[in-house]
N, C-alpha and C positions, 0 to 999 in steps of 0.2 A: 226365776228359771235358773237352774244350776247348768254347768257346763255339760253334763252328761245328757240332760234334757235337750239342750240346744243342739247338740250334735245329733241325737236322734231325731229331731225335728228336721234338721238339715238333710239327713239321709233319706227321710221320708219324702221330702220335697224333691230331691234329686231323682229318687226312683219314679215318682209321679211325673216328673218333667221328661225323663227318658222314656217313659211309656208313651206320653203324648207325642214326642218327637218321632216315634215309629209309625204312628197313625198315617201321616201322609205317604210314607215310604210303602206301607202296606197297601194303601189305596192305589198308588201309582202301579203296583204289581198287577192290579185288576184293569188297568188302562191300556193293556198292550195293544199297540198299533193305533191308538187314538190320540190325537192332539188335545191338549187341555191348557188353560190359562190358571194362574194362581188363584184368581178370584173364583173361578169355577170349582177348583179343588176345595177352597173353603166352604162354598155353598153345599157341595157334596158331602163334606164331612161335618156340616153343622158348626162350623167354627166361625168366629167373628169376621165380618166382611168389612171392617173399617180399614181405611187406608194403611195405617201403621202395622196392623196384624198381617195384612196381605203383603206388605213390604218385606216383613221378616220371612214369610214363606218364599217370596221371590229370591231372596237372598240365599235361603237353603236350597231352592231348586237350582240356582246358579251354581252352588257348590257341587250338588249331584251331577250337573251337567259337565263341569270340570273333571269330576272323578270318573266319568264314562257311564254313570247309571242312566242318565238321561240324554237325549239329543235336543237341539233346539231348531226345528224345521223353519220357524219363522220368529220375528221379533215378538217377544212376549208369549210364545207358544213352546210347550214342552211335550216330550213324547219319551216314552220308555226306550232305553237304548237297546240295541240288538245284541 
């Protein structure tokens, strides 16, 4: 594999990852007013529910909470921000 093919492959992987990262955010848009847990979000989206995958989502939800897109009405629960 030459450098150009490697860069093209990395770009394709980046686009795919960016698209998948938007899925939880899009799904959260539909959860207005509802509280949810990270594991419930995984189940709803058909994503893996193993502990490592859910922990990554928890981290991302925490970042969205700090940015003001979500609120955290209780421990481990998230809700779309107002």
